[in-house]
C-alpha positions in Angstrom: 98.5 24.0 72.3 99.1 22.2 75.2 97.0 25.2 77.5 94.1 24.6 74.7 93.8 20.9 75.2 94.5 21.2 79.4 91.6 23.5 79.2 89.1 21.5 77.4 89.9 18.3 79.4 88.9 20.5 82.4 85.8 21.7 81.1 85.1 17.6 79.6 86.0 16.4 83.4 83.8 18.8 84.8 81.0 18.4 82.5 80.8 14.7 83.3 81.2 15.0 86.7 77.9 17.4 87.1 75.8 15.0 84.8 77.0 12.0 86.9 75.4 14.6 90.0 72.1 14.0 88.5 72.1 11.1 87.2 72.4 9.2 89.8 70.7 8.2 92.5 71.3 6.6 96.4 73.4 3.5 96.2 73.3 3.4 92.4 76.4 3.1 90.8 77.7 6.5 89.1 77.8 6.3 85.0 76.9 8.7 82.6 75.2 8.0 79.3 77.6 9.8 76.7 75.1 9.0 74.0 72.4 11.7 75.9 75.4 14.3 76.5 76.7 16.0 73.3 79.3 17.8 74.9 80.9 15.3 77.1 83.4 14.0 74.8 85.2 17.2 73.5 88.2 14.5 72.4 87.3 11.3 71.7 90.9 10.4 70.5 94.3 11.7 70.3 93.6 13.3 66.6 90.9 15.1 67.5 92.7 17.2 69.7 95.8 18.1 67.2 92.5 18.9 65.1 91.1 21.5 67.1 94.0 23.2 68.0 95.0 23.3 64.0 91.2 23.5 62.7 91.0 27.7 61.5 95.2 27.3 60.1 93.8 24.0 58.6 90.2 25.4 57.1 92.4 27.8 55.2 95.1 25.5 53.9 92.0 23.2 52.7 90.1 26.5 51.1 92.9 27.9 49.6 93.8 24.8 48.0 90.6 24.1 46.3 90.5 27.6 45.4 93.6 27.3 42.9 93.5 24.1 41.8 89.9 25.0 40.1 91.3 28.3 39.0 94.9 26.9 37.6 93.0 24.1 36.7 90.3 26.3 34.4 93.9 28.2 33.3 95.2 25.0 32.0 92.2 23.6 30.3 91.9 26.5 28.4 95.1 27.8 26.7 96.8 24.1 26.8 93.5 23.2 24.1 93.7 25.4 21.9 96.9 23.8 20.4 95.8 21.3 18.1 97.9 18.8 19.2 96.4 18.4 22.4 92.6 18.7 21.7 91.2 19.1 17.9 88.0 21.4 19.5 89.7 24.1 22.2 87.8 23.8 25.8 86.6 26.8 26.6 87.5 30.9 26.2 87.8 33.5 28.3 84.3 33.3 30.2 85.2 30.3 30.7 87.8 31.4 33.3 86.1 33.5 34.5 83.4 31.1 35.7 86.0 28.8 36.8 88.2 31.4 39.0 85.0 33.0 40.7 83.7 28.8 41.5 87.0 28.4 43.2 86.5 31.3 45.2 82.6 30.2 46.1 83.3 26.3 46.6 87.3 27.6 48.5 85.0 29.9 51.0 82.2 27.7 51.3 84.8 24.9 52.9 86.7 27.0 55.0 84.2 30.1 56.2 82.5 28.3 58.8 85.8 27.3 60.7 88.3 30.6 60.3 86.2 33.0 58.1 87.3 32.1 54.9 90.1 34.5 54.2 91.9 32.2 51.5 93.4 35.4 51.0 96.7 37.0 52.6 95.3 40.6 51.9 92.0 39.8 53.0 93.3 38.4 56.5 95.7 41.7 56.9 92.6 44.1 55.7 90.7 42.3 58.6 93.4 42.6 61.1 93.5 46.5 60.7 89.9 46.8 60.2 87.9 44.6 62.0 90.1 43.4 65.0 91.0 40.4 63.5 93.9 39.2 66.0 96.6 39.8 64.7 98.1 36.7 66.6 96.7 34.6 63.9 97.6 36.3 61.0 101.3 34.8 60.4 99.6 31.5 60.9 96.7 31.9 58.2 98.9 33.1 55.7 101.6 30.5 55.8 98.6 28.0 55.7 97.1 30.2 53.0 100.5 30.1 50.9 100.9 26.4 51.1 97.3 25.7 50.4 98.0 27.6 46.7 101.6 26.1 46.6 99.8 22.7 46.9 97.4 23.6 45.0 99.2 24.5 42.1 101.2 21.3 42.6 97.8 19.1 42.2 97.2 20.7 38.6 100.7 20.7 37.3 100.2 16.9 37.6 96.8 16.4 36.4 98.3 18.4 33.1 102.0 18.4 32.7 101.8 15.8 29.9 99.8 18.4 27.9 102.7 21.0 28.6 105.5 18.8 27.4 103.4 18.6 24.5 102.6 22.7 24.1 106.2 23.2 25.5 107.9 21.2 22.8 109.0 18.0 24.8 109.5 16.6 28.5 111.9 19.0 30.6 111.2 22.4 28.3 109.9 25.3 30.6 109.0 28.8 29.7 106.8 31.3 31.0 105.5 32.4 27.8 104.7 28.8 26.8 103.3 27.3 29.8 104.8 29.5 33.3 101.6 31.8 33.4 98.7 29.2 33.3 99.9 28.8 37.1 101.5 32.0 38.5 100.4 35.6 36.9 102.0 37.8 34.3 101.1 41.0 32.8 100.3 42.3 29.7 103.8 43.1 28.0 102.2 46.3 26.9 101.6 47.6 30.2 103.8 50.5 31.7 104.6 49.1 35.4 102.4 51.9 36.9 99.4 50.2 34.8 100.3 46.6 36.2 100.0 48.1 39.8 96.8 50.4 39.1 95.4 47.1 37.7 95.6 45.2 40.7 95.1 47.8 43.6 91.5 48.9 41.3 90.5 44.9 41.4 91.6 44.3 45.2 90.1 47.4 46.1 86.3 46.5 44.7 86.7 43.3 46.0 87.3 44.2 49.5 84.5 46.7 49.4 82.1 44.3 47.8 83.6 41.4 50.6 83.3 44.1 53.1 79.2 44.9 52.5 78.0 41.6 51.9 79.1 40.6 55.8 77.8 44.5 57.0 75.3 42.9 59.1 73.3 46.4 58.7 73.9 46.9 54.9 71.6 43.9 53.6 73.9 40.5 53.8 72.5 38.1 51.8 71.0 34.8 53.6 72.5 32.1 55.7 74.6 30.1 53.4 74.7 32.3 50.2 77.6 34.0 50.7 80.1 31.8 48.8 77.5 32.5 45.9 77.5 36.4 46.6 81.4 35.8 46.0 80.8 34.2 43.1 79.1 36.8 41.5 81.8 39.3 42.6 84.7 37.6 41.1 83.2 36.8 38.2 82.0 40.3 38.1 85.7 41.7 38.8 87.0 39.0 35.8 84.8 39.6 33.5 85.7 43.6 33.4 88.9 44.2 34.3 90.5 40.9 34.4 92.4 41.2 31.0 95.4 43.6 31.9 97.3 41.3 34.7 95.1 38.0 34.7 93.4 39.8 38.3 95.6 37.9 40.7 94.1 40.1 43.3 95.3 37.7 46.4 99.2 37.1 46.7 98.7 33.5 48.0 97.0 32.6 44.1 100.0 33.9 42.5 103.1 32.9 44.8 101.6 29.6 45.7 102.2 28.5 42.1 105.1 30.7 41.1 107.0 28.7 44.1 105.6 25.6 42.6 106.9 26.7 38.8 109.8 27.4 40.3 110.7 24.3 42.1 109.5 22.2 38.6 111.9 23.6 36.4 110.8 27.6 35.4 113.7 28.7 37.2 114.5 31.9 38.7 112.7 33.9 36.0 109.4 33.5 37.1 111.3 35.8 40.4 112.8 38.3 38.1 110.5 38.8 35.6 110.0 42.8 35.4 112.5 43.9 38.7 111.1 41.2 41.0 107.0 42.1 39.5 105.4 39.5 42.3 106.4 41.4 45.1 105.4 45.3 43.7 102.8 43.9 41.5 101.2 41.1 43.4 101.9 41.6 46.9 101.7 45.5 47.2 99.0 46.1 45.2 96.3 43.6 46.4 97.8 44.6 49.9 97.2 48.5 49.4 94.2 48.3 47.2 92.4 46.4 49.7 93.6 48.8 52.9 92.4 51.6 50.7 89.1 49.9 49.6 88.5 48.8 53.2 89.2 52.7 54.5 86.3 54.1 51.3 83.9 51.4 52.6 84.2 52.1 56.9 84.3 56.0 55.9 81.0 56.1 53.9 79.4 53.6 55.1 80.0 51.1 57.7 78.8 51.9 61.1 79.8 49.2 63.1 82.2 49.8 66.5 85.0 47.3 65.6 86.5 49.7 62.6 88.8 52.0 63.7 87.1 54.7 61.7 84.6 54.9 64.7 86.7 54.1 67.0 85.1 57.0 70.2 87.5 59.6 70.8 88.1 61.6 74.1 85.1 63.6 73.8 82.8 60.8 73.2 84.0 58.8 75.9 83.8 61.7 78.0 80.3 62.3 77.5 77.0 60.3 79.1 74.2 59.8 77.1 71.1 62.1 79.0 68.5 62.2 75.6 67.7 58.8 76.5 66.2 58.2 79.5 66.8 54.2 79.2 70.6 54.7 79.1 70.7 57.7 81.2 74.5 57.2 82.9 75.7 54.8 79.8 78.5 55.4 77.5 77.5 54.3 74.1 78.4 50.8 72.7 81.7 50.2 71.4 83.3 52.6 73.9 83.6 49.7 76.6 86.3 48.2 74.8 88.1 51.6 73.3 
């Protein structure tokens, strides 16, 4: 962090110095009009320096928190309102759930996308590090920020609905997974086998990453600038409406683990972790990660042509061969080889 600040300060001083030389006249005092200079004040105060250093993980934190607030919030509103002691008329249905989660994804990406890339999902971060050259040194920070954001998002929703939860559970201090715990974290339908649970998360995650990679592929008809969140809204809405019943389509380790830790902390106990022999690990973590890795492999193998994918890295023969067919590129290496 100190190296970043020192480097930025050097750039700022050099910029101000060069600006002074251009503005000064013989016999005049060396001054700079900062209102005319967009780059002279890189860090106007101490907090701006700190923000510069934490901006990317902070964006992932905020984006993930908003995503979880919308998603778990609609879960609570729809299911808690079915109790006549909470609401006379239910406030939503399964379609409402899908719209809520899709809206959360779209807004989370909209908030963080321009700063951090809008991953808001540890499985996406890991997959992009494997297949798109995302810096591995950033992966732990991103994942920690996503988990913390999901935890805080779950906490905000729990604070907003805990009175209704008390009514549904039968009184203050009573907390059960079947009663309200599954409104925050995800739990599989009772009729599913472990293999079916894993496959449901694997399949949804593979489709999710294929959609994400396609809408961000510049050579595959990406949406107009600023409309990527809308494309993701449609993608998540479709996945939820068609594949969301079995495991509540977590597809995101942070979306589940953050609220799961929250439920453990507010009285649901260790059962949230021991459920189905550590369901959270083999299904909620391993399912999305392996599903997205396989989905990215399929997309890059069949469609993606960019040099940043490991599928398209040039082999030894391509590295040794020169382009002789085109006179304009004679003696030059194909794009992407210089980084191999």
